[in-house]
PQR file of N, CA, C, O and H, with PARSE charges and radii, in Angstrom:
ATOM      1  N   MET A   1     -69.676  31.255 -94.679 -0.4000 1.5000
ATOM      2  CA  MET A   1     -68.934  32.211 -95.540 -0.0000 2.0000
ATOM      3  C   MET A   1     -67.592  32.581 -94.838  0.5500 1.7000
ATOM      4  O   MET A   1     -66.569  32.632 -95.522 -0.5500 1.4000
ATOM      5  N   LEU A   2     -67.554  32.838 -93.523 -0.4000 1.5000
ATOM      6  CA  LEU A   2     -66.322  33.226 -92.941 -0.0000 2.0000
ATOM      7  C   LEU A   2     -65.379  32.035 -92.828  0.5500 1.7000
ATOM      8  O   LEU A   2     -64.165  32.231 -92.756 -0.5500 1.4000
ATOM      9  H   LEU A   2     -68.384  32.797 -92.968  0.4000 1.0000
ATOM     10  N   VAL A   3     -65.884  30.833 -92.811 -0.4000 1.5000
ATOM     11  CA  VAL A   3     -64.922  29.643 -92.815 -0.0000 2.0000
ATOM     12  C   VAL A   3     -64.220  29.599 -94.110  0.5500 1.7000
ATOM     13  O   VAL A   3     -63.017  29.339 -94.158 -0.5500 1.4000
ATOM     14  H   VAL A   3     -66.870  30.674 -92.870  0.4000 1.0000
ATOM     15  N   PHE A   4     -64.958  29.856 -95.217 -0.4000 1.5000
ATOM     16  CA  PHE A   4     -64.190  29.801 -96.534 -0.0000 2.0000
ATOM     17  C   PHE A   4     -63.203  31.004 -96.683  0.5500 1.7000
ATOM     18  O   PHE A   4     -62.111  30.869 -97.237 -0.5500 1.4000
ATOM     19  H   PHE A   4     -65.935  30.067 -95.178  0.4000 1.0000
ATOM     20  N   GLU A   5     -63.632  32.167 -96.171 -0.4000 1.5000
ATOM     21  CA  GLU A   5     -62.791  33.321 -96.251 -0.0000 2.0000
ATOM     22  C   GLU A   5     -61.454  33.190 -95.374  0.5500 1.7000
ATOM     23  O   GLU A   5     -60.385  33.713 -95.690 -0.5500 1.4000
ATOM     24  H   GLU A   5     -64.519  32.277 -95.721  0.4000 1.0000
ATOM     25  N   GLY A   6     -61.664  32.438 -94.258 -0.4000 1.5000
ATOM     26  CA  GLY A   6     -60.532  32.307 -93.327 -0.0000 2.0000
ATOM     27  C   GLY A   6     -59.555  31.194 -93.762  0.5500 1.7000
ATOM     28  O   GLY A   6     -58.458  31.135 -93.207 -0.5500 1.4000
ATOM     29  H   GLY A   6     -62.532  32.013 -94.002  0.4000 1.0000
ATOM     30  N   LEU A   7     -59.875  30.346 -94.683 -0.4000 1.5000
ATOM     31  CA  LEU A   7     -58.964  29.201 -95.092 -0.0000 2.0000
ATOM     32  C   LEU A   7     -57.756  29.613 -95.667  0.5500 1.7000
ATOM     33  O   LEU A   7     -56.713  29.089 -95.278 -0.5500 1.4000
ATOM     34  H   LEU A   7     -60.766  30.394 -95.134  0.4000 1.0000
ATOM     35  N   LEU A   8     -57.740  30.570 -96.633 -0.4000 1.5000
ATOM     36  CA  LEU A   8     -56.564  30.996 -97.277 -0.0000 2.0000
ATOM     37  C   LEU A   8     -55.533  31.613 -96.412  0.5500 1.7000
ATOM     38  O   LEU A   8     -54.366  31.225 -96.471 -0.5500 1.4000
ATOM     39  H   LEU A   8     -58.587  30.996 -96.949  0.4000 1.0000
ATOM     40  N   PRO A   9     -55.928  32.599 -95.574 -0.5600 1.5000
ATOM     41  CA  PRO A   9     -54.950  33.129 -94.602  0.2800 2.0000
ATOM     42  C   PRO A   9     -54.409  32.184 -93.642  0.5500 1.7000
ATOM     43  O   PRO A   9     -53.277  32.313 -93.175 -0.5500 1.4000
ATOM     44  N   LEU A  10     -55.224  31.202 -93.328 -0.4000 1.5000
ATOM     45  CA  LEU A  10     -54.828  30.158 -92.357 -0.0000 2.0000
ATOM     46  C   LEU A  10     -53.765  29.199 -93.004  0.5500 1.7000
ATOM     47  O   LEU A  10     -52.738  28.871 -92.410 -0.5500 1.4000
ATOM     48  H   LEU A  10     -56.143  31.097 -93.708  0.4000 1.0000
ATOM     49  N   ILE A  11     -54.090  28.778 -94.257 -0.4000 1.5000
ATOM     50  CA  ILE A  11     -53.296  27.751 -94.928 -0.0000 2.0000
ATOM     51  C   ILE A  11     -52.044  28.355 -95.542  0.5500 1.7000
ATOM     52  O   ILE A  11     -50.931  27.847 -95.407 -0.5500 1.4000
ATOM     53  H   ILE A  11     -54.924  29.044 -94.740  0.4000 1.0000
ATOM     54  N   ALA A  12     -52.306  29.551 -96.274 -0.4000 1.5000
ATOM     55  CA  ALA A  12     -51.222  30.145 -97.060 -0.0000 2.0000
ATOM     56  C   ALA A  12     -51.144  31.671 -96.888  0.5500 1.7000
ATOM     57  O   ALA A  12     -51.512  32.406 -97.805 -0.5500 1.4000
ATOM     58  H   ALA A  12     -53.211  29.964 -96.383  0.4000 1.0000
ATOM     59  N   PRO A  13     -50.685  32.146 -95.763 -0.5600 1.5000
ATOM     60  CA  PRO A  13     -50.749  33.664 -95.557  0.2800 2.0000
ATOM     61  C   PRO A  13     -49.963  34.485 -96.522  0.5500 1.7000
ATOM     62  O   PRO A  13     -50.352  35.616 -96.811 -0.5500 1.4000
ATOM     63  N   GLN A  14     -48.838  33.959 -97.057 -0.4000 1.5000
ATOM     64  CA  GLN A  14     -48.015  34.676 -97.990 -0.0000 2.0000
ATOM     65  C   GLN A  14     -48.788  34.909 -99.293  0.5500 1.7000
ATOM     66  O   GLN A  14     -48.819  36.007 -99.849 -0.5500 1.4000
ATOM     67  H   GLN A  14     -48.522  33.040 -96.823  0.4000 1.0000
ATOM     68  N   ALA A  15     -49.456  33.732 -99.781 -0.4000 1.5000
ATOM     69  CA  ALA A  15     -50.273  33.862-100.916 -0.0000 2.0000
ATOM     70  C   ALA A  15     -51.428  34.752-100.782  0.5500 1.7000
ATOM     71  O   ALA A  15     -51.838  35.350-101.776 -0.5500 1.4000
ATOM     72  H   ALA A  15     -49.430  32.840 -99.329  0.4000 1.0000
ATOM     73  N   TRP A  16     -52.000  34.896 -99.617 -0.4000 1.5000
ATOM     74  CA  TRP A  16     -53.132  35.683 -99.310 -0.0000 2.0000
ATOM     75  C   TRP A  16     -52.681  37.194 -99.436  0.5500 1.7000
ATOM     76  O   TRP A  16     -53.371  38.004-100.056 -0.5500 1.4000
ATOM     77  H   TRP A  16     -51.666  34.410 -98.809  0.4000 1.0000
ATOM     78  N   ARG A  17     -51.478  37.540 -98.813 -0.4000 1.5000
ATOM     79  CA  ARG A  17     -51.000  38.835 -98.913 -0.0000 2.0000
ATOM     80  C   ARG A  17     -50.658  39.215-100.389  0.5500 1.7000
ATOM     81  O   ARG A  17     -50.957  40.334-100.805 -0.5500 1.4000
ATOM     82  H   ARG A  17     -50.918  36.882 -98.310  0.4000 1.0000
ATOM     83  N   GLU A  18     -50.080  38.368-101.125 -0.4000 1.5000
ATOM     84  CA  GLU A  18     -49.768  38.644-102.559 -0.0000 2.0000
ATOM     85  C   GLU A  18     -51.039  38.928-103.313  0.5500 1.7000
ATOM     86  O   GLU A  18     -51.120  39.896-104.070 -0.5500 1.4000
ATOM     87  H   GLU A  18     -49.837  37.459-100.786  0.4000 1.0000
ATOM     88  N   THR A  19     -52.039  38.083-103.108 -0.4000 1.5000
ATOM     89  CA  THR A  19     -53.309  38.288-103.733 -0.0000 2.0000
ATOM     90  C   THR A  19     -53.897  39.629-103.450  0.5500 1.7000
ATOM     91  O   THR A  19     -54.450  40.219-104.378 -0.5500 1.4000
ATOM     92  H   THR A  19     -51.974  37.297-102.494  0.4000 1.0000
ATOM     93  N   PHE A  20     -53.837  40.173-102.267 -0.4000 1.5000
ATOM     94  CA  PHE A  20     -54.367  41.448-101.901 -0.0000 2.0000
ATOM     95  C   PHE A  20     -53.399  42.562-102.535  0.5500 1.7000
ATOM     96  O   PHE A  20     -53.909  43.618-102.907 -0.5500 1.4000
ATOM     97  H   PHE A  20     -53.387  39.694-101.513  0.4000 1.0000
ATOM     98  N   LYS A  21     -52.253  42.391-102.645 -0.4000 1.5000
ATOM     99  CA  LYS A  21     -51.360  43.356-103.307 -0.0000 2.0000
ATOM    100  C   LYS A  21     -51.725  43.474-104.695  0.5500 1.7000
ATOM    101  O   LYS A  21     -51.775  44.587-105.220 -0.5500 1.4000
ATOM    102  H   LYS A  21     -51.839  41.532-102.342  0.4000 1.0000
ATOM    103  N   ARG A  22     -51.983  42.426-105.332 -0.4000 1.5000
ATOM    104  CA  ARG A  22     -52.354  42.387-106.780 -0.0000 2.0000
ATOM    105  C   ARG A  22     -53.711  43.097-106.971  0.5500 1.7000
ATOM    106  O   ARG A  22     -53.902  43.848-107.928 -0.5500 1.4000
ATOM    107  H   ARG A  22     -51.943  41.522-104.906  0.4000 1.0000
ATOM    108  N   MET A  23     -54.661  42.836-106.021 -0.4000 1.5000
ATOM    109  CA  MET A  23     -56.045  43.415-106.152 -0.0000 2.0000
ATOM    110  C   MET A  23     -56.015  44.860-105.956  0.5500 1.7000
ATOM    111  O   MET A  23     -56.856  45.545-106.539 -0.5500 1.4000
ATOM    112  H   MET A  23     -54.505  42.226-105.244  0.4000 1.0000
ATOM    113  N   ILE A  24     -55.089  45.435-105.155 -0.4000 1.5000
ATOM    114  CA  ILE A  24     -55.035  46.936-104.996 -0.0000 2.0000
ATOM    115  C   ILE A  24     -54.564  47.554-106.298  0.5500 1.7000
ATOM    116  O   ILE A  24     -54.894  48.717-106.532 -0.5500 1.4000
ATOM    117  H   ILE A  24     -54.406  44.879-104.681  0.4000 1.0000
ATOM    118  N   ALA A  25     -53.844  46.904-107.141 -0.4000 1.5000
ATOM    119  CA  ALA A  25     -53.459  47.422-108.401 -0.0000 2.0000
ATOM    120  C   ALA A  25     -54.485  47.432-109.473  0.5500 1.7000
ATOM    121  O   ALA A  25     -54.362  48.081-110.512 -0.5500 1.4000
ATOM    122  H   ALA A  25     -53.575  45.960-106.951  0.4000 1.0000
ATOM    123  N   LEU A  26     -55.507  46.683-109.176 -0.4000 1.5000
ATOM    124  CA  LEU A  26     -56.511  46.534-110.336 -0.0000 2.0000
ATOM    125  C   LEU A  26     -57.407  47.876-110.385  0.5500 1.7000
ATOM    126  O   LEU A  26     -57.507  48.613-109.403 -0.5500 1.4000
ATOM    127  H   LEU A  26     -55.608  46.156-108.333  0.4000 1.0000
ATOM    128  N   LYS A  27     -58.036  48.121-111.587 -0.4000 1.5000
ATOM    129  CA  LYS A  27     -58.897  49.315-111.733 -0.0000 2.0000
ATOM    130  C   LYS A  27     -60.201  48.928-111.114  0.5500 1.7000
ATOM    131  O   LYS A  27     -60.491  47.777-110.788 -0.5500 1.4000
ATOM    132  H   LYS A  27     -57.955  47.523-112.384  0.4000 1.0000
ATOM    133  N   ASP A  28     -60.981  50.002-110.974 -0.4000 1.5000
ATOM    134  CA  ASP A  28     -62.325  49.852-110.363 -0.0000 2.0000
ATOM    135  C   ASP A  28     -63.244  48.846-111.195  0.5500 1.7000
ATOM    136  O   ASP A  28     -63.946  47.995-110.650 -0.5500 1.4000
ATOM    137  H   ASP A  28     -60.746  50.937-111.238  0.4000 1.0000
ATOM    138  N   GLY A  29     -63.173  49.011-112.395 -0.4000 1.5000
ATOM    139  CA  GLY A  29     -64.068  48.108-113.236 -0.0000 2.0000
ATOM    140  C   GLY A  29     -63.673  46.623-113.157  0.5500 1.7000
ATOM    141  O   GLY A  29     -64.507  45.722-113.252 -0.5500 1.4000
ATOM    142  H   GLY A  29     -62.602  49.703-112.838  0.4000 1.0000
ATOM    143  N   GLN A  30     -62.374  46.420-112.980 -0.4000 1.5000
ATOM    144  CA  GLN A  30     -61.891  44.967-112.763 -0.0000 2.0000
ATOM    145  C   GLN A  30     -62.385  44.451-111.543  0.5500 1.7000
ATOM    146  O   GLN A  30     -62.867  43.321-111.468 -0.5500 1.4000
ATOM    147  H   GLN A  30     -61.697  47.152-112.903  0.4000 1.0000
ATOM    148  N   LEU A  31     -62.275  45.327-110.457 -0.4000 1.5000
ATOM    149  CA  LEU A  31     -62.737  44.864-109.123 -0.0000 2.0000
ATOM    150  C   LEU A  31     -64.238  44.567-109.114  0.5500 1.7000
ATOM    151  O   LEU A  31     -64.702  43.589-108.528 -0.5500 1.4000
ATOM    152  H   LEU A  31     -61.883  46.245-110.518  0.4000 1.0000
ATOM    153  N   ARG A  32     -64.993  45.474-109.805 -0.4000 1.5000
ATOM    154  CA  ARG A  32     -66.431  45.282-109.819 -0.0000 2.0000
ATOM    155  C   ARG A  32     -66.834  44.028-110.583  0.5500 1.7000
ATOM    156  O   ARG A  32     -67.848  43.410-110.258 -0.5500 1.4000
ATOM    157  H   ARG A  32     -64.616  46.268-110.282  0.4000 1.0000
ATOM    158  N   PHE A  33     -66.024  43.624-111.637 -0.4000 1.5000
ATOM    159  CA  PHE A  33     -66.269  42.460-112.374 -0.0000 2.0000
ATOM    160  C   PHE A  33     -65.981  41.198-111.450  0.5500 1.7000
ATOM    161  O   PHE A  33     -66.727  40.218-111.436 -0.5500 1.4000
ATOM    162  H   PHE A  33     -65.201  44.126-111.901  0.4000 1.0000
ATOM    163  N   ILE A  34     -64.880  41.308-110.711 -0.4000 1.5000
ATOM    164  CA  ILE A  34     -64.570  40.214-109.767 -0.0000 2.0000
ATOM    165  C   ILE A  34     -65.697  40.096-108.645  0.5500 1.7000
ATOM    166  O   ILE A  34     -66.109  39.008-108.245 -0.5500 1.4000
ATOM    167  H   ILE A  34     -64.275  42.104-110.722  0.4000 1.0000
ATOM    168  N   GLY A  35     -66.105  41.199-108.228 -0.4000 1.5000
ATOM    169  CA  GLY A  35     -67.261  41.177-107.212 -0.0000 2.0000
ATOM    170  C   GLY A  35     -68.511  40.533-107.778  0.5500 1.7000
ATOM    171  O   GLY A  35     -69.186  39.737-107.126 -0.5500 1.4000
ATOM    172  H   GLY A  35     -65.771  42.083-108.553  0.4000 1.0000
ATOM    173  N   LEU A  36     -68.806  40.923-109.068 -0.4000 1.5000
ATOM    174  CA  LEU A  36     -69.972  40.410-109.691 -0.0000 2.0000
ATOM    175  C   LEU A  36     -69.857  38.814-109.793  0.5500 1.7000
ATOM    176  O   LEU A  36     -70.768  38.056-109.459 -0.5500 1.4000
ATOM    177  H   LEU A  36     -68.258  41.570-109.598  0.4000 1.0000
ATOM    178  N   MET A  37     -68.703  38.434-110.264 -0.4000 1.5000
ATOM    179  CA  MET A  37     -68.509  36.919-110.482 -0.0000 2.0000
ATOM    180  C   MET A  37     -68.577  36.259-109.100  0.5500 1.7000
ATOM    181  O   MET A  37     -69.006  35.107-109.040 -0.5500 1.4000
ATOM    182  H   MET A  37     -67.963  39.050-110.535  0.4000 1.0000
ATOM    183  N   SER A  38     -68.217  36.845-108.068 -0.4000 1.5000
ATOM    184  CA  SER A  38     -68.228  36.296-106.757 -0.0000 2.0000
ATOM    185  C   SER A  38     -69.692  36.094-106.335  0.5500 1.7000
ATOM    186  O   SER A  38     -70.083  35.036-105.841 -0.5500 1.4000
ATOM    187  H   SER A  38     -67.868  37.781-108.117  0.4000 1.0000
ATOM    188  N   VAL A  39     -70.496  37.177-106.555 -0.4000 1.5000
ATOM    189  CA  VAL A  39     -71.948  37.111-106.308 -0.0000 2.0000
ATOM    190  C   VAL A  39     -72.557  36.034-107.049  0.5500 1.7000
ATOM    191  O   VAL A  39     -73.213  35.172-106.465 -0.5500 1.4000
ATOM    192  H   VAL A  39     -70.179  38.036-106.956  0.4000 1.0000
ATOM    193  N   VAL A  40     -72.374  36.026-108.362 -0.4000 1.5000
ATOM    194  CA  VAL A  40     -72.988  34.969-109.211 -0.0000 2.0000
ATOM    195  C   VAL A  40     -72.543  33.519-108.804  0.5500 1.7000
ATOM    196  O   VAL A  40     -73.310  32.557-108.849 -0.5500 1.4000
ATOM    197  H   VAL A  40     -71.841  36.727-108.836  0.4000 1.0000
ATOM    198  N   GLY A  41     -71.226  33.452-108.401 -0.4000 1.5000
ATOM    199  CA  GLY A  41     -70.811  32.135-107.985 -0.0000 2.0000
ATOM    200  C   GLY A  41     -71.409  31.668-106.712  0.5500 1.7000
ATOM    201  O   GLY A  41     -71.694  30.485-106.525 -0.5500 1.4000
ATOM    202  H   GLY A  41     -70.603  34.234-108.364  0.4000 1.0000
ATOM    203  N   GLY A  42     -71.605  32.643-105.803 -0.4000 1.5000
ATOM    204  CA  GLY A  42     -72.297  32.382-104.531 -0.0000 2.0000
ATOM    205  C   GLY A  42     -73.719  31.967-104.632  0.5500 1.7000
ATOM    206  O   GLY A  42     -74.180  31.060-103.938 -0.5500 1.4000
ATOM    207  H   GLY A  42     -71.374  33.604-105.955  0.4000 1.0000
ATOM    208  N   LEU A  43     -74.455  32.680-105.560 -0.4000 1.5000
ATOM    209  CA  LEU A  43     -75.869  32.374-105.820 -0.0000 2.0000
ATOM    210  C   LEU A  43     -75.942  30.893-106.459  0.5500 1.7000
ATOM    211  O   LEU A  43     -76.780  30.070-106.092 -0.5500 1.4000
ATOM    212  H   LEU A  43     -74.081  33.416-106.123  0.4000 1.0000
ATOM    213  N   LEU A  44     -75.026  30.657-107.401 -0.4000 1.5000
ATOM    214  CA  LEU A  44     -75.091  29.296-108.059 -0.0000 2.0000
ATOM    215  C   LEU A  44     -74.795  28.215-106.950  0.5500 1.7000
ATOM    216  O   LEU A  44     -75.431  27.161-106.972 -0.5500 1.4000
ATOM    217  H   LEU A  44     -74.345  31.326-107.699  0.4000 1.0000
ATOM    218  N   LEU A  45     -73.924  28.432-106.063 -0.4000 1.5000
ATOM    219  CA  LEU A  45     -73.657  27.402-105.012 -0.0000 2.0000
ATOM    220  C   LEU A  45     -74.935  27.236-104.109  0.5500 1.7000
ATOM    221  O   LEU A  45     -75.310  26.127-103.729 -0.5500 1.4000
ATOM    222  H   LEU A  45     -73.408  29.289-106.045  0.4000 1.0000
ATOM    223  N   MET A  46     -75.570  28.387-103.796 -0.4000 1.5000
ATOM    224  CA  MET A  46     -76.738  28.394-102.959 -0.0000 2.0000
ATOM    225  C   MET A  46     -77.850  27.519-103.713  0.5500 1.7000
ATOM    226  O   MET A  46     -78.546  26.696-103.119 -0.5500 1.4000
ATOM    227  H   MET A  46     -75.265  29.288-104.104  0.4000 1.0000
ATOM    228  N   LEU A  47     -77.934  27.767-104.996 -0.4000 1.5000
ATOM    229  CA  LEU A  47     -79.074  27.062-105.814 -0.0000 2.0000
ATOM    230  C   LEU A  47     -78.654  25.521-105.865  0.5500 1.7000
ATOM    231  O   LEU A  47     -79.498  24.630-105.767 -0.5500 1.4000
ATOM    232  H   LEU A  47     -77.368  28.436-105.478  0.4000 1.0000
ATOM    233  N   LEU A  48     -77.429  25.296-106.009 -0.4000 1.5000
ATOM    234  CA  LEU A  48     -77.053  23.819-106.216 -0.0000 2.0000
ATOM    235  C   LEU A  48     -77.149  23.107-104.900  0.5500 1.7000
ATOM    236  O   LEU A  48     -77.351  21.892-104.883 -0.5500 1.4000
ATOM    237  H   LEU A  48     -76.743  26.019-106.088  0.4000 1.0000
ATOM    238  N   SER A  49     -77.021  23.766-103.852 -0.4000 1.5000
ATOM    239  CA  SER A  49     -77.066  23.103-102.465 -0.0000 2.0000
ATOM    240  C   SER A  49     -78.451  22.894-102.047  0.5500 1.7000
ATOM    241  O   SER A  49     -78.610  22.250-101.010 -0.5500 1.4000
ATOM    242  H   SER A  49     -76.857  24.753-103.866  0.4000 1.0000
ATOM    243  N   ARG A  50     -79.412  23.295-102.628 -0.4000 1.5000
ATOM    244  CA  ARG A  50     -80.844  23.100-102.219 -0.0000 2.0000
ATOM    245  C   ARG A  50     -81.171  21.758-102.439  0.5500 1.7000
ATOM    246  O   ARG A  50     -82.302  21.348-102.179 -0.5500 1.4000
ATOM    247  H   ARG A  50     -79.283  23.819-103.470  0.4000 1.0000
TER
END
């Protein structure tokens, strides 16, 4: 997990900063939806890798 999270700041630090700036401006509901989609995506990847 940390390998994937570290790739964007390693490869494109400016894009990583801009992404976080945009995320700060999102409403709580929008952030929760992004979190939910991340969890669902991670679970699907785990199921597919079995």
